[in-house]
All heavy atoms as an XYZ file, in Angstrom:
571
protein
N     109.102     89.976    102.462
C     107.730     90.214    102.847
C     106.901     88.931    102.840
O     106.032     88.767    103.657
C     107.092     91.250    101.917
C     107.559     92.638    102.201
C     108.584     93.206    101.483
C     106.978     93.375    103.204
C     109.013     94.476    101.749
C     107.399     94.647    103.487
C     108.422     95.206    102.759
N     107.171     88.077    101.911
C     106.399     86.837    101.846
C     106.596     85.983    103.083
O     105.665     85.368    103.580
C     106.789     86.032    100.614
C     106.319     86.640     99.335
C     106.689     85.755     98.173
N     106.358     86.420     96.938
C     106.832     86.092     95.776
N     107.668     85.086     95.666
N     106.503     86.750     94.692
N     107.817     85.918    103.601
C     108.089     85.059    104.749
C     107.429     85.559    106.032
O     107.183     84.776    106.940
C     109.603     84.920    104.962
O     110.156     86.167    105.311
N     107.127     86.862    106.122
C     106.502     87.413    107.323
C     105.045     86.984    107.449
O     104.548     86.808    108.549
C     106.589     88.938    107.316
C     107.990     89.516    107.432
C     107.956     91.019    107.276
C     108.623     89.127    108.752
N     104.357     86.861    106.337
C     102.971     86.437    106.372
C     101.968     87.523    106.717
O     100.777     87.348    106.528
N     102.410     88.668    107.206
C     101.481     89.747    107.563
C     101.956     91.094    107.042
O     101.629     92.121    107.599
C     101.288     89.810    109.083
C     102.591     90.089    109.807
O     103.656     90.051    109.199
N     102.516     90.349    111.092
N     102.739     91.097    105.971
C     103.272     92.327    105.409
C     102.559     92.659    104.101
O     101.955     91.795    103.473
C     104.769     92.194    105.172
N     102.648     93.920    103.692
C     102.019     94.386    102.462
C     103.084     95.071    101.618
O     103.893     95.830    102.133
C     100.894     95.410    102.781
C     100.297     95.967    101.505
C      99.843     94.779    103.659
N     103.086     94.825    100.313
C     104.013     95.484     99.401
C     103.197     96.138     98.300
O     102.436     95.473     97.599
C     104.999     94.482     98.803
C     106.029     95.042     97.836
C     106.931     96.044     98.555
C     106.849     93.929     97.230
N     103.330     97.456     98.153
C     102.631     98.228     97.127
C     103.673     98.764     96.162
O     104.764     99.133     96.571
C     101.872     99.399     97.761
C     100.953     99.042     98.929
C     100.469    100.303     99.610
C      99.804     98.188     98.446
N     103.346     98.860     94.857
C     104.360     99.311     93.907
C     103.756    100.055     92.728
O     102.635     99.797     92.324
C     105.156     98.126     93.399
N     104.541    101.002     92.186
C     104.308    101.604     90.882
C     105.619    101.473     90.140
O     106.547    100.826     90.619
C     103.896    103.086     91.010
O     104.995    103.825     91.547
C     102.667    103.256     91.882
N     105.761    102.113     88.997
C     106.978    101.937     88.212
C     108.220    102.540     88.863
O     109.331    102.135     88.561
C     106.800    102.524     86.818
O     106.559    103.911     86.903
N     108.076    103.505     89.767
C     109.262    104.115     90.369
C     109.167    104.271     91.887
O     109.991    104.930     92.485
C     109.515    105.487     89.746
O     108.436    106.345     90.028
N     108.170    103.661     92.513
C     107.971    103.859     93.949
C     107.415    102.573     94.543
O     106.421    102.046     94.071
C     106.971    105.011     94.149
C     106.603    105.280     95.570
C     107.436    106.027     96.380
C     105.419    104.793     96.101
C     107.088    106.298     97.688
C     105.062    105.057     97.407
C     105.915    105.812     98.200
N     108.081    102.040     95.557
C     107.626    100.828     96.226
C     107.525    101.106     97.708
O     108.347    101.795     98.286
C     108.604     99.683     96.021
C     108.782     99.311     94.611
C     108.039     98.424     93.883
C     109.770     99.809     93.721
N     108.499     98.327     92.608
C     109.573     99.177     92.479
C     110.797    100.731     93.829
C     110.366     99.433     91.368
C     111.587    100.978     92.731
C     111.358    100.336     91.535
N     106.529    100.553     98.346
C     106.360    100.753     99.781
C     105.930     99.435    100.402
O     104.981     98.808     99.955
C     105.297    101.824    100.037
C     105.032    102.072    101.503
C     104.013    103.169    101.702
O     103.358    103.617    100.794
N     103.877    103.598    102.933
N     106.651     99.009    101.416
C     106.285     97.804    102.147
C     105.894     98.170    103.560
O     106.550     98.994    104.203
N     104.811     97.593    104.067
C     104.319     97.921    105.403
C     104.131     96.636    106.190
O     103.463     95.720    105.739
C     102.988     98.692    105.342
C     103.148     99.958    104.505
C     102.501     99.029    106.741
C     101.864    100.647    104.185
N     104.746     96.569    107.363
C     104.625     95.411    108.253
C     103.973     95.901    109.544
O     104.585     96.645    110.299
C     106.009     94.822    108.528
C     105.969     93.648    109.485
O     104.878     93.072    109.677
O     107.019     93.315    110.032
N     102.715     95.522    109.789
C     101.984     95.969    110.973
C     101.856     94.804    111.944
O     101.363     93.747    111.586
C     100.577     96.492    110.600
C      99.808     96.897    111.841
C     100.680     97.631    109.620
N     102.333     95.015    113.169
C     102.225     94.014    114.222
C     101.615     94.692    115.445
O     102.315     95.346    116.208
C     103.593     93.422    114.551
C     104.198     92.671    113.391
C     105.539     92.069    113.732
O     106.013     92.155    114.854
N     106.152     91.446    112.753
N     100.303     94.546    115.604
C      99.621     95.181    116.733
C      99.622     96.689    116.613
O      99.159     97.239    115.628
N     100.156     97.366    117.611
C     100.189     98.823    117.629
C     101.542     99.374    117.199
O     101.901    100.496    117.533
C      99.837     99.338    119.033
C      98.374     99.103    119.358
O      97.554     99.114    118.419
O      98.054     98.888    120.533
N     102.300     98.585    116.454
C     103.607     99.005    115.947
C     103.680     98.644    114.468
O     103.225     97.580    114.064
C     104.716     98.313    116.719
C     106.096     98.773    116.375
C     107.089     98.103    117.332
N     108.447     98.372    116.952
C     109.141     99.413    117.358
N     108.591    100.281    118.169
N     110.390     99.584    116.969
N     104.239     99.528    113.659
C     104.356     99.279    112.221
C     105.723     99.722    111.725
O     106.301    100.682    112.248
C     103.268    100.015    111.457
N     106.226     99.015    110.742
C     107.472     99.388    110.066
C     107.140     99.564    108.596
O     106.539     98.684    107.972
C     108.553     98.313    110.241
C     108.900     98.150    111.714
C     109.794     98.673    109.432
C     109.829     97.008    112.006
N     107.491    100.716    108.036
C     107.245    101.002    106.623
C     108.579    101.224    105.942
O     109.408    102.006    106.425
C     106.361    102.232    106.476
N     108.808    100.535    104.841
C     110.005    100.744    104.032
C     109.567    101.312    102.693
O     108.695    100.750    102.027
C     110.767     99.447    103.843
C     111.408     98.968    105.121
C     112.304     97.770    104.908
O     112.292     97.185    103.817
O     113.019     97.421    105.860
N     110.157    102.440    102.316
C     109.808    103.119    101.076
C     111.038    103.107    100.173
O     112.113    103.552    100.573
C     109.362    104.571    101.352
C     109.054    105.287    100.053
C     108.168    104.586    102.288
N     110.860    102.591     98.969
C     111.933    102.521     97.975
C     111.564    103.480     96.848
O     110.465    103.402     96.307
C     112.049    101.105     97.402
C     112.175    100.053     98.444
C     111.047     99.457     98.984
C     113.421     99.666     98.906
C     111.152     98.480     99.957
C     113.540     98.690     99.875
C     112.394     98.099    100.400
N     112.487    104.362     96.487
C     112.216    105.389     95.496
C     113.260    105.296     94.394
O     114.449    105.192     94.665
C     112.269    106.765     96.167
C     112.156    107.898     95.215
C     110.915    108.309     94.770
C     113.272    108.562     94.749
C     110.792    109.366     93.900
C     113.168    109.614     93.868
C     111.918    110.013     93.446
N     112.808    105.315     93.147
C     113.727    105.316     92.013
C     113.156    106.217     90.939
O     111.966    106.117     90.603
C     113.908    103.907     91.475
C     114.982    103.826     90.423
C     115.310    102.386     90.082
O     114.373    101.585     89.938
O     116.498    102.077     89.980
N     113.994    107.121     90.404
C     113.514    108.076     89.418
C     114.551    108.246     88.319
O     115.753    108.353     88.588
C     113.246    109.421     90.084
C     112.733    110.464     89.130
C     112.452    111.777     89.811
O     112.826    111.998     90.953
N     111.799    112.671     89.112
N     114.091    108.276     87.088
C     114.934    108.534     85.923
C     114.537    109.881     85.339
O     113.349    110.178     85.217
C     114.738    107.442     84.868
C     115.149    106.086     85.346
C     114.240    105.225     85.923
C     116.469    105.674     85.229
C     114.611    103.977     86.375
C     116.850    104.431     85.685
C     115.934    103.583     86.248
N     115.531    110.691     84.973
C     115.246    112.010     84.404
C     116.457    112.475     83.609
O     117.499    111.822     83.594
C     114.874    113.014     85.496
C     115.938    113.193     86.564
C     116.851    114.232     86.482
C     116.019    112.326     87.648
C     117.828    114.404     87.451
C     116.978    112.489     88.620
C     117.890    113.530     88.514
O     118.854    113.690     89.477
N     116.343    113.620     82.960
C     117.440    114.206     82.182
C     117.785    115.585     82.750
O     116.906    116.327     83.148
C     117.067    114.333     80.711
C     116.872    113.005     80.024
C     116.681    113.200     78.532
N     116.619    111.934     77.852
C     117.675    111.240     77.445
N     118.879    111.704     77.640
N     117.533    110.088     76.835
N     119.074    115.892     82.745
C     119.578    117.187     83.189
C     120.199    117.876     81.987
O     121.021    117.283     81.277
C     120.630    117.015     84.306
C     121.230    118.356     84.692
C     120.025    116.323     85.500
N     119.809    119.122     81.774
C     120.361    119.873     80.649
C     121.726    120.426     81.036
O     121.869    121.113     82.048
C     119.412    121.009     80.248
C     119.762    121.668     78.947
C     119.672    120.708     77.771
O     118.784    119.875     77.703
N     120.604    120.823     76.852
N     122.754    120.112     80.275
C     124.115    120.606     80.493
C     124.585    121.310     79.226
O     123.929    121.200     78.181
C     125.074    119.441     80.816
O     125.232    118.645     79.649
C     124.563    118.604     81.973
N     125.704    122.036     79.274
C     126.223    122.661     78.045
C     126.502    121.633     76.942
O     126.428    121.955     75.763
C     127.524    123.326     78.516
C     127.289    123.609     79.963
C     126.462    122.450     80.448
N     126.782    120.396     77.312
C     127.047    119.348     76.323
C     125.761    118.676     75.831
O     125.809    117.804     74.977
C     127.973    118.294     76.928
N     124.614    119.071     76.362
C     123.344    118.469     75.973
C     122.669    117.807     77.161
O     123.152    117.872     78.292
N     121.554    117.158     76.883
C     120.794    116.491     77.950
C     121.510    115.214     78.374
O     121.911    114.402     77.545
C     119.385    116.172     77.471
N     121.681    115.056     79.689
C     122.363    113.881     80.235
C     121.367    113.089     81.073
O     120.672    113.657     81.908
C     123.550    114.305     81.112
C     124.575    115.169     80.408
S     125.434    114.312     79.107
C     126.367    113.146     80.025
N     121.303    111.764     80.849
C     120.389    110.959     81.664
C     120.901    110.832     83.099
O     122.103    110.742     83.346
C     120.383    109.603     80.965
C     121.648    109.562     80.194
C     122.009    110.976     79.861
N     119.989    110.870     84.050
C     120.316    110.732     85.471
C     119.362    109.736     86.108
O     118.252    109.550     85.642
C     120.189    112.078     86.198
C     121.138    113.158     85.763
C     122.555    112.847     86.120
N     122.648    112.525     87.534
C     123.555    112.962     88.360
N     124.493    113.752     87.935
N     123.549    112.609     89.617
N     119.817    109.161     87.215
C     118.980    108.233     87.973
C     119.255    108.450     89.454
O     120.405    108.516     89.883
C     119.327    106.800     87.598
C     118.570    105.787     88.399
C     118.971    104.385     88.001
N     118.740    103.507     89.129
C     119.343    102.377     89.326
N     120.223    101.950     88.466
N     119.064    101.658     90.375
N     118.207    108.578     90.232
C     118.311    108.685     91.678
C     117.495    107.573     92.308
O     116.428    107.217     91.817
C     117.774    110.024     92.186
C     118.722    111.172     91.918
O     119.941    110.928     91.894
O     118.238    112.296     91.717
N     117.990    107.035     93.409
C     117.220    106.045     94.155
C     117.557    106.188     95.631
O     118.629    106.665     95.993
C     117.510    104.627     93.670
O     118.881    104.332     93.827
N     116.624    105.791     96.467
C     116.814    105.921     97.906
C     115.877    104.947     98.623
O     114.877    104.517     98.061
C     116.505    107.347     98.343
C     117.222    107.748     99.607
O     117.864    106.876    100.235
O     117.134    108.921     99.992
N     116.229    104.610     99.840
C     115.412    103.736    100.675
C     115.243    104.404    102.031
O     116.204    104.913    102.595
C     116.076    102.356    100.870
C     115.249    101.487    101.794
C     116.299    101.668     99.543
N     114.020    104.436    102.537
C     113.745    104.989    103.863
C     112.975    103.961    104.679
O     112.101    103.272    104.150
C     112.914    106.271    103.763
C     113.634    107.384    103.092
N     114.532    108.169    103.744
C     113.597    107.828    101.824
C     115.019    109.056    102.906
N     114.464    108.870    101.732
N     113.302    103.861    105.951
C     112.593    102.960    106.858
C     111.997    103.795    107.988
O     112.700    104.546    108.656
C     113.546    101.923    107.431
C     112.857    100.944    108.331
C     113.822     99.923    108.857
N     113.062     98.839    109.459
C     113.358     97.581    109.351
N     114.404     97.214    108.671
N     112.618     96.682    109.935
N     110.691    103.670    108.185
C     109.975    104.417    109.204
C     109.395    103.449    110.228
O     108.895    102.389    109.870
C     108.812    105.206    108.593
C     109.222    106.140    107.495
C     109.033    105.799    106.176
C     109.794    107.359    107.790
C     109.403    106.658    105.156
C     110.180    108.224    106.789
C     109.976    107.870    105.460
N     109.443    103.829    111.490
C     108.800    103.058    112.555
C     107.664    103.909    113.097
O     107.854    105.080    113.415
C     109.799    102.700    113.680
C     109.098    101.947    114.796
C     110.963    101.888    113.122
N     106.465    103.322    113.154
C     105.278    104.021    113.627
C     104.684    103.258    114.807
O     104.860    102.051    114.918
C     104.232    104.117    112.520
C     104.691    104.824    111.248
C     105.054    103.785    110.211
C     103.625    105.738    110.742
N     103.979    103.968    115.669
C     103.311    103.335    116.809
C     102.031    104.100    117.104
O     101.879    105.260    116.732
C     104.220    103.328    118.031
N     101.103    103.420    117.772
C      99.877    104.085    118.208
C      99.542    103.613    119.615
O      99.946    102.532    120.044
C      98.723    103.822    117.247
C      98.335    102.384    117.114
C      97.242    102.223    116.104
N      96.939    100.813    115.911
C      96.060    100.362    115.079
N      95.376    101.202    114.336
N      95.845     99.078    114.956
N      98.799    104.444    120.332
C      98.488    104.157    121.737
C      97.474    103.037    121.884
O      97.370    102.442    122.947
C      97.986    105.418    122.422
N      96.720    102.713    120.858
C      95.722    101.652    120.921
C      94.876    101.630    119.676
O      95.004    102.492    118.799
N      93.997    100.648    119.579
C      93.122    100.494    118.421
C      92.320    101.765    118.183
O      91.749    102.328    119.115
C      92.179     99.314    118.650
C      91.352     98.934    117.444
C      92.196     98.315    116.338
O      93.284     97.818    116.562
N      91.682     98.370    115.130
N      92.294    102.236    116.954
C      91.539    103.435    116.611
C      92.293    104.732    116.847
O      91.804    105.799    116.493
N      93.458    104.683    117.458
C      94.264    105.879    117.700
C      95.112    106.187    116.461
O      95.422    105.299    115.676
C      95.178    105.669    118.912
C      94.440    105.444    120.204
C      93.606    106.656    120.575
O      94.069    107.779    120.536
N      92.348    106.424    120.920
N      95.527    107.450    116.283
C      96.338    107.794    115.106
C      97.754    107.209    115.203
O      98.280    107.004    116.298
C      96.382    109.329    115.141
C      96.124    109.685    116.564
C      95.224    108.606    117.104
N      98.335    106.927    114.049
C      99.714    106.450    113.990
C     100.666    107.628    114.180
O     100.458    108.700    113.621
C      99.985    105.781    112.655
C      99.298    104.475    112.508
C      98.096    104.250    111.890
C      99.736    103.223    113.010
N      97.786    102.925    111.970
C      98.763    102.252    112.647
C     100.855    102.796    113.723
C      98.885    100.921    112.970
C     100.977    101.466    114.039
C     100.007    100.539    113.676
N     101.725    107.455    114.960
C     102.735    108.479    115.214
C     104.087    107.964    114.754
O     104.416    106.812    114.958
C     102.787    108.820    116.691
C     101.480    109.282    117.329
C     101.642    109.423    118.835
C     101.036    110.592    116.706
N     104.883    108.837    114.140
C     106.230    108.463    113.732
C     107.119    108.370    114.953
O     107.196    109.288    115.762
C     106.817    109.509    112.762
C     106.273    109.385    111.379
C     105.248    110.185    110.955
C     106.798    108.440    110.503
C     104.745    110.075    109.670
C     106.304    108.321    109.221
C     105.274    109.135    108.813
N     107.816    107.244    115.104
C     108.755    107.039    116.199
C     110.173    107.327    115.724
O     110.963    107.958    116.398
C     108.656    105.594    116.753
C     107.222    105.302    117.211
C     109.668    105.352    117.852
C     106.712    106.234    118.288
N     110.501    106.853    114.531
C     111.826    107.112    113.968
C     111.756    107.025    112.446
O     110.808    106.494    111.889
C     112.854    106.121    114.510
O     112.567    104.815    114.056
N     112.791    107.545    111.810
C     112.913    107.430    110.369
C     112.651    108.699    109.591
O     112.870    108.739    108.396
N     112.193    109.744    110.226
C     111.964    110.990    109.501
C     113.213    111.820    109.448
O     114.024    111.849    110.281
C     110.855    111.807    110.166
C     109.460    111.294    109.925
C     108.456    112.131    110.710
C     109.107    111.333    108.459
């Protein structure tokens, strides 16, 4: 993101989202990580899930709504 010069990276402890907007086209990358416990007959077991999604958005012009092109 730093090398692009026009990207944004937002983060919390388990969710990161990067957005690169170039004119009327945008690419959003969402990184998800979650820690939790699952109850089993042997007791609570720690689990971890993570995933990455990339979305491409576009709009018809300035002030128009963003539409998903791909990634859903």
